TORKOLFI-911384 format. One record per residue (C-alpha): residue number from 1; residue in three letters; chain; x, y, z. Coordinates in steps of 0.25 Angstrom, whole numbers, plus 5000, padded with zeros to 4 digits. Example, Ala and Ser with C-alpha at 12.3 -4.5 7.8 and 13.67 -1.06 7.14 Angstrom:
2
1/ALA/A/5049/4982/5031
2/SER/A/5055/4996/5029
END
This chain:
454
1/MET/A/4837/5018/5080
2/ARG/A/4832/5005/5076
3/ASP/A/4816/5003/5074
4/PRO/A/4812/4996/5087
5/ARG/A/4802/4987/5080
6/SER/A/4811/4980/5070
7/HIS/A/4824/4976/5067
8/ARG/A/4829/4982/5054
9/PRO/A/4845/4978/5052
10/ARG/A/4853/4986/5043
11/ASN/A/4863/4978/5040
12/THR/A/4856/4967/5034
13/ALA/A/4857/4961/5017
14/ALA/A/4844/4969/5015
15/GLY/A/4851/4981/5023
16/ARG/A/4862/4980/5013
17/VAL/A/4853/4977/4999
18/LEU/A/4847/4991/5002
19/ALA/A/4859/4996/5004
20/VAL/A/4867/4992/4992
21/THR/A/4853/4996/4984
22/LEU/A/4852/5008/4991
23/ALA/A/4867/5010/4985
24/LEU/A/4863/5006/4972
25/PHE/A/4850/5017/4972
26/VAL/A/4859/5029/4976
27/ALA/A/4868/5025/4963
28/GLY/A/4857/5025/4954
29/ILE/A/4859/5010/4952
30/LEU/A/4844/5007/4958
31/HIS/A/4832/5014/4955
32/PRO/A/4823/5018/4969
33/VAL/A/4815/5008/4972
34/ALA/A/4800/5011/4976
35/ALA/A/4787/5003/4980
36/HIS/A/4775/5008/4976
37/ALA/A/4764/5012/4983
38/ALA/A/4756/5025/4979
39/GLY/A/4768/5033/4974
40/PRO/A/4768/5047/4971
41/VAL/A/4758/5053/4961
42/PRO/A/4759/5048/4951
43/HIS/A/4765/5037/4950
44/TYR/A/4769/5024/4941
45/LEU/A/4768/5011/4944
46/MET/A/4776/5001/4935
47/THR/A/4774/4987/4934
48/ALA/A/4784/4978/4925
49/PHE/A/4790/4964/4923
50/THR/A/4807/4965/4921
51/ASN/A/4817/4959/4915
52/SER/A/4823/4951/4926
53/SER/A/4808/4946/4929
54/GLU/A/4795/4942/4921
55/SER/A/4788/4935/4932
56/ASN/A/4791/4947/4944
57/MET/A/4784/4961/4939
58/TYR/A/4791/4973/4945
59/VAL/A/4783/4986/4950
60/TYR/A/4789/4999/4949
61/ASP/A/4783/5014/4953
62/SER/A/4788/5027/4947
63/PHE/A/4784/5042/4951
64/ASN/A/4787/5049/4936
65/ALA/A/4786/5037/4927
66/THR/A/4801/5036/4924
67/ASN/A/4808/5032/4937
68/TYR/A/4804/5018/4941
69/ASN/A/4805/5014/4956
70/LEU/A/4804/4998/4958
71/VAL/A/4793/4994/4967
72/ARG/A/4793/4979/4969
73/ALA/A/4802/4970/4960
74/ASN/A/4793/4957/4959
75/ALA/A/4781/4963/4963
76/TYR/A/4772/4952/4956
77/THR/A/4777/4938/4951
78/PRO/A/4763/4931/4943
79/PRO/A/4760/4917/4951
80/SER/A/4764/4911/4939
81/GLY/A/4770/4919/4922
82/LEU/A/4775/4930/4920
83/ILE/A/4772/4944/4924
84/ARG/A/4776/4952/4911
85/ASP/A/4770/4966/4906
86/PRO/A/4764/4968/4919
87/SER/A/4753/4979/4918
88/VAL/A/4747/4988/4930
89/ILE/A/4734/4997/4933
90/ARG/A/4728/5000/4946
91/HIS/A/4714/4997/4946
92/THR/A/4702/5003/4951
93/ASP/A/4701/4994/4963
94/GLY/A/4714/5000/4967
95/TYR/A/4723/4986/4964
96/TYR/A/4734/4988/4954
97/TYR/A/4732/4975/4944
98/LEU/A/4743/4968/4935
99/VAL/A/4741/4960/4921
100/TYR/A/4753/4955/4914
101/THR/A/4758/4943/4907
102/THR/A/4757/4930/4912
103/ASN/A/4767/4924/4901
104/TRP/A/4773/4923/4889
105/THR/A/4761/4915/4883
106/GLY/A/4749/4912/4886
107/ASN/A/4735/4920/4889
108/THR/A/4734/4925/4903
109/ILE/A/4736/4939/4909
110/GLY/A/4739/4940/4924
111/PHE/A/4734/4950/4933
112/ALA/A/4740/4954/4947
113/ARG/A/4733/4963/4957
114/SER/A/4740/4974/4967
115/ALA/A/4737/4983/4978
116/ASP/A/4750/4992/4979
117/SER/A/4757/4989/4967
118/VAL/A/4768/4981/4974
119/SER/A/4762/4967/4979
120/TRP/A/4753/4960/4968
121/THR/A/4744/4948/4967
122/PHE/A/4741/4940/4955
123/LEU/A/4728/4938/4950
124/ARG/A/4725/4931/4940
125/ASN/A/4730/4926/4926
126/VAL/A/4719/4931/4914
127/VAL/A/4717/4923/4903
128/VAL/A/4716/4931/4890
129/GLY/A/4711/4918/4883
130/LEU/A/4718/4924/4869
131/ASN/A/4729/4913/4868
132/GLY/A/4735/4901/4873
133/ALA/A/4747/4896/4878
134/THR/A/4755/4899/4865
135/GLY/A/4747/4913/4867
136/SER/A/4754/4926/4873
137/THR/A/4746/4935/4880
138/TRP/A/4757/4949/4884
139/ALA/A/4756/4962/4892
140/PRO/A/4743/4964/4896
141/GLU/A/4741/4979/4899
142/TRP/A/4731/4986/4908
143/PHE/A/4721/4994/4902
144/LYS/A/4711/5005/4908
145/ASP/A/4701/5011/4897
146/SER/A/4694/5024/4898
147/ASP/A/4679/5018/4903
148/GLY/A/4688/5011/4916
149/SER/A/4690/4998/4907
150/VAL/A/4701/4988/4911
151/HIS/A/4707/4981/4902
152/VAL/A/4718/4972/4899
153/ILE/A/4726/4973/4886
154/PHE/A/4736/4962/4884
155/SER/A/4745/4956/4870
156/ALA/A/4741/4941/4866
157/SER/A/4748/4932/4857
158/THR/A/4740/4918/4851
159/THR/A/4755/4913/4847
160/GLY/A/4764/4915/4860
161/THR/A/4774/4926/4860
162/ALA/A/4778/4929/4847
163/GLY/A/4763/4930/4843
164/GLN/A/4755/4940/4838
165/PHE/A/4753/4949/4849
166/ARG/A/4738/4956/4849
167/PRO/A/4733/4964/4861
168/TYR/A/4720/4962/4867
169/ARG/A/4712/4967/4879
170/ILE/A/4703/4961/4891
171/THR/A/4695/4970/4900
172/ALA/A/4692/4969/4914
173/THR/A/4678/4964/4916
174/ASN/A/4678/4967/4932
175/THR/A/4684/4977/4942
176/ALA/A/4692/4967/4946
177/LEU/A/4699/4964/4933
178/SER/A/4698/4949/4935
179/THR/A/4691/4947/4923
180/TRP/A/4692/4951/4909
181/THR/A/4687/4952/4896
182/ALA/A/4689/4942/4884
183/PRO/A/4702/4948/4876
184/VAL/A/4700/4959/4865
185/ALA/A/4709/4963/4855
186/LEU/A/4714/4976/4853
187/GLY/A/4714/4975/4838
188/ILE/A/4728/4978/4837
189/PRO/A/4737/4971/4827
190/ALA/A/4745/4958/4829
191/ASN/A/4758/4958/4837
192/TYR/A/4754/4970/4844
193/ILE/A/4759/4969/4860
194/ASP/A/4759/4976/4873
195/SER/A/4748/4986/4871
196/PHE/A/4746/4997/4880
197/VAL/A/4734/5004/4880
198/VAL/A/4731/5019/4886
199/LYS/A/4720/5027/4883
200/VAL/A/4718/5041/4880
201/GLY/A/4707/5049/4879
202/GLY/A/4698/5038/4868
203/THR/A/4710/5035/4863
204/TYR/A/4717/5022/4866
205/HIS/A/4732/5019/4863
206/ASN/A/4739/5008/4862
207/PHE/A/4755/5007/4866
208/LEU/A/4759/4991/4861
209/LYS/A/4770/4983/4855
210/ASN/A/4771/4978/4840
211/GLU/A/4778/4966/4841
212/THR/A/4782/4965/4827
213/SER/A/4789/4979/4827
214/LYS/A/4793/4977/4843
215/TYR/A/4787/4994/4843
216/ILE/A/4779/5002/4850
217/GLU/A/4767/5006/4843
218/HIS/A/4754/5015/4846
219/ALA/A/4741/5013/4843
220/THR/A/4729/5020/4846
221/ALA/A/4714/5017/4847
222/ILE/A/4699/5023/4851
223/SER/A/4695/5009/4858
224/LEU/A/4705/4998/4864
225/THR/A/4701/4989/4855
226/GLY/A/4703/4997/4843
227/PRO/A/4706/4999/4831
228/TRP/A/4719/5004/4834
229/GLN/A/4727/5013/4825
230/PHE/A/4743/5013/4826
231/VAL/A/4750/5027/4830
232/GLY/A/4763/5023/4833
233/THR/A/4770/5012/4826
234/GLY/A/4782/5007/4822
235/ASN/A/4792/5015/4831
236/TRP/A/4785/5026/4829
237/ALA/A/4788/5033/4844
238/GLY/A/4804/5030/4840
239/TRP/A/4806/5020/4854
240/GLY/A/4811/5008/4845
241/SER/A/4806/4993/4844
242/GLY/A/4807/4983/4853
243/LEU/A/4797/4990/4862
244/GLU/A/4789/4983/4872
245/GLY/A/4776/4985/4884
246/PRO/A/4773/5000/4882
247/ALA/A/4765/5007/4895
248/LEU/A/4759/5019/4895
249/THR/A/4758/5029/4909
250/ARG/A/4753/5043/4908
251/LEU/A/4763/5054/4914
252/PRO/A/4760/5064/4924
253/ASP/A/4761/5076/4913
254/GLY/A/4752/5068/4903
255/ARG/A/4763/5061/4895
256/TRP/A/4762/5047/4895
257/ARG/A/4774/5037/4895
258/LEU/A/4775/5026/4887
259/TYR/A/4785/5013/4894
260/PHE/A/4791/5001/4886
261/ASP/A/4798/4990/4886
262/ASN/A/4811/4990/4876
263/TYR/A/4812/4974/4878
264/THR/A/4822/4974/4866
265/GLY/A/4832/4983/4874
266/GLY/A/4829/4981/4887
267/ARG/A/4826/4994/4889
268/TYR/A/4813/5001/4895
269/TYR/A/4809/5014/4890
270/TYR/A/4797/5025/4888
271/ALA/A/4793/5036/4881
272/ASP/A/4783/5047/4883
273/SER/A/4771/5055/4875
274/THR/A/4762/5065/4878
275/ASN/A/4752/5060/4870
276/LEU/A/4752/5047/4865
277/SER/A/4757/5048/4851
278/SER/A/4769/5052/4850
279/PHE/A/4780/5047/4863
280/GLY/A/4796/5052/4867
281/GLY/A/4809/5043/4866
282/ARG/A/4809/5031/4874
283/VAL/A/4816/5033/4886
284/GLU/A/4821/5022/4895
285/LEU/A/4816/5019/4908
286/SER/A/4826/5022/4919
287/GLY/A/4827/5009/4927
288/LEU/A/4817/5002/4921
289/SER/A/4824/5000/4910
290/GLY/A/4831/4985/4907
291/VAL/A/4823/4982/4918
292/ALA/A/4805/4984/4916
293/ARG/A/4797/4977/4907
294/HIS/A/4784/4979/4901
295/PHE/A/4778/4985/4912
296/THR/A/4767/4996/4914
297/VAL/A/4766/5008/4922
298/LEU/A/4754/5013/4930
299/ARG/A/4753/5027/4934
300/GLU/A/4745/5030/4947
301/ASP/A/4739/5042/4948
302/VAL/A/4734/5041/4961
303/GLY/A/4743/5038/4977
304/ASP/A/4741/5040/4991
305/THR/A/4744/5057/4993
306/THR/A/4741/5058/5006
307/ALA/A/4742/5073/5011
308/VAL/A/4754/5076/5021
309/LEU/A/4752/5090/5032
310/THR/A/4761/5099/5026
311/GLY/A/4769/5110/5033
312/ASN/A/4779/5106/5046
313/ARG/A/4776/5092/5051
314/SER/A/4782/5079/5055
315/LEU/A/4780/5067/5054
316/ARG/A/4779/5055/5066
317/SER/A/4782/5041/5063
318/ALA/A/4769/5032/5063
319/ASN/A/4776/5020/5070
320/PHE/A/4787/5028/5079
321/PRO/A/4777/5040/5083
322/ASP/A/4788/5047/5092
323/ARG/A/4795/5050/5080
324/TYR/A/4796/5058/5068
325/LEU/A/4803/5061/5055
326/ARG/A/4814/5069/5057
327/HIS/A/4828/5072/5050
328/ARG/A/4842/5071/5057
329/SER/A/4854/5074/5050
330/ASN/A/4848/5073/5038
331/LEU/A/4841/5060/5039
332/ALA/A/4827/5058/5042
333/TYR/A/4821/5051/5055
334/ILE/A/4811/5048/5063
335/ASP/A/4815/5051/5077
336/PRO/A/4808/5051/5090
337/LEU/A/4803/5066/5092
338/SER/A/4793/5074/5101
339/ALA/A/4788/5089/5103
340/THR/A/4798/5090/5114
341/SER/A/4809/5085/5105
342/PRO/A/4821/5096/5102
343/LEU/A/4816/5106/5090
344/ALA/A/4827/5102/5082
345/ASP/A/4821/5090/5081
346/ARG/A/4807/5090/5081
347/GLN/A/4812/5100/5070
348/SER/A/4818/5089/5062
349/ALA/A/4805/5081/5062
350/THR/A/4797/5094/5057
351/PHE/A/4796/5096/5042
352/THR/A/4788/5103/5033
353/VAL/A/4780/5094/5023
354/SER/A/4776/5102/5008
355/ALA/A/4772/5096/4994
356/GLY/A/4783/5088/4990
357/LEU/A/4794/5094/4983
358/ALA/A/4793/5084/4971
359/ASN/A/4779/5082/4973
360/SER/A/4768/5090/4978
361/GLY/A/4759/5080/4980
362/CYS/A/4768/5075/4991
363/TYR/A/4779/5080/5003
364/SER/A/4792/5085/5008
365/PHE/A/4797/5087/5020
366/GLN/A/4805/5100/5024
367/SER/A/4812/5100/5038
368/VAL/A/4809/5112/5047
369/ASN/A/4823/5115/5052
370/THR/A/4831/5113/5038
371/PRO/A/4822/5119/5027
372/GLY/A/4825/5116/5013
373/TYR/A/4828/5100/5019
374/TYR/A/4820/5091/5015
375/LEU/A/4817/5077/5018
376/ARG/A/4820/5066/5006
377/HIS/A/4824/5052/5005
378/SER/A/4839/5050/5000
379/ASN/A/4843/5036/4995
380/MET/A/4831/5032/5004
381/ALA/A/4834/5038/5017
382/LEU/A/4825/5051/5021
383/THR/A/4833/5063/5022
384/LEU/A/4834/5079/5025
385/GLN/A/4839/5087/5014
386/ARG/A/4841/5100/5007
387/ASP/A/4831/5101/4995
388/ASP/A/4841/5103/4984
389/GLY/A/4830/5107/4974
390/SER/A/4832/5093/4966
391/ALA/A/4821/5084/4960
392/LEU/A/4827/5072/4967
393/PHE/A/4825/5080/4981
394/LYS/A/4811/5084/4978
395/GLY/A/4809/5068/4974
396/ASP/A/4817/5063/4989
397/ALA/A/4808/5074/4996
398/THR/A/4795/5072/4992
399/PHE/A/4786/5061/5000
400/CYS/A/4772/5059/4996
401/GLY/A/4761/5056/5007
402/ARG/A/4755/5043/5008
403/THR/A/4745/5037/5018
404/GLY/A/4753/5032/5031
405/LEU/A/4755/5016/5030
406/ALA/A/4755/5017/5043
407/GLY/A/4739/5023/5044
408/GLY/A/4736/5029/5053
409/GLY/A/4735/5043/5048
410/THR/A/4750/5043/5046
411/THR/A/4758/5046/5029
412/SER/A/4768/5038/5026
413/PHE/A/4778/5047/5013
414/GLU/A/4782/5040/5001
415/SER/A/4792/5044/4990
416/TYR/A/4789/5053/4980
417/ASN/A/4800/5050/4971
418/LEU/A/4801/5037/4976
419/PRO/A/4788/5031/4975
420/GLY/A/4785/5018/4987
421/ARG/A/4795/5024/4996
422/TYR/A/4791/5029/5009
423/LEU/A/4798/5035/5021
424/ARG/A/4799/5029/5032
425/HIS/A/4807/5026/5044
426/TYR/A/4818/5014/5047
427/ASN/A/4828/5012/5060
428/TYR/A/4819/5027/5061
429/ALA/A/4827/5034/5050
430/MET/A/4816/5038/5039
431/ARG/A/4821/5032/5023
432/LEU/A/4814/5028/5011
433/ASP/A/4807/5014/5009
434/LEU/A/4798/5006/5000
435/ARG/A/4786/5003/5005
436/GLU/A/4782/4991/5012
437/SER/A/4771/4984/5017
438/THR/A/4775/4982/5031
439/SER/A/4768/4989/5041
440/VAL/A/4783/4994/5048
441/PHE/A/4785/5001/5035
442/ALA/A/4772/5007/5035
443/SER/A/4774/5011/5050
444/ASP/A/4788/5017/5046
445/SER/A/4784/5025/5033
446/SER/A/4772/5032/5041
447/PHE/A/4772/5043/5049
448/THR/A/4762/5055/5057
449/VAL/A/4762/5068/5050
450/THR/A/4761/5077/5062
451/SER/A/4764/5093/5066
452/PRO/A/4777/5095/5066
453/LEU/A/4787/5095/5079
454/ALA/A/4792/5108/5077
END
């Protein structure tokens, strides 16, 4: 039966494209797509330009810093120029901010802002004042120091793209990140580019590209402006040359992950370290290698972790309050049900809500009339299947509680292993869909957790 509020024809060009896309996903040719909201904690937000475009930014998200799902292609296009080397932070005002390379030559860097990391608004180009039209200003990276000060570290050359790059920093002079100091040299020798800085304890670590040898090297200092001591030079890590764009993030177990772009081979890699001094061998980044270019990764440790009542519960649709989530023939639907419905029907709409099989901070739903069977997503449909003990099953059967998108005390459920996809009904059938900023989606994906029907 079709939702009476709208016509959603199945046999359309869009529907056929969706069918082909899903078929490719099942075959493993495409990677699962996800939209970023408040993903499982922690999760990793990545912004990149790609081999196909230097003027459109792509946004990705990951729950493990390894498998990245596309949030939105062409998520941001500046009003003019390029968006190479986009770097992202989340500021104290709750907004996400980008800084990026605006062109191959010139003396500006660009800034944009987003409330949700998906829809971006251009803010301004900032003139750093180091060079004119013949110079180059590349690879700006955010760095927030331990004292709370916010910096952008960039590389500048006075003689164009083949010039002797040096790293500089500018520091925000207001909390709006709209005014900045004059550039200050970091004290790194000439012909180094792509500085990425982190601070551990009292030590600053700078991973940067030697533009002469094309190796990523490692320098340390006790001050952001030096003096810097190179502690890893040449092929110190065994990764080879032809590398650029280093970017670090922290893994949940405390290790560091360094990503880098093998631009000469058209591939992307990462390497892990426990101490930033020695790293393992490079590992190709599946799904993004050969696609994404020079990105940064923002680890987020906060998110909406709405508590859900556990025990035997039923879920009532927010926009069809006479309908409850239930299973029929091992598929999930919302059907009209009440306290007077047949017992078997009420039992099929009653689930034991417990800590998530894959993450105890989220939830899983076990059928009360078929113990050992859980709701899980399969090819984006919500199904009832027996727990086979696999990690894939546990991930597919785990959903994170979120404040109801429709409000009113409702709850929405985001997939744990496909962050950004929410449980929603469509033509009364339950499935996973990318979050949309529409009232229809908000209503379709919101539920009231009630006492059990059976």
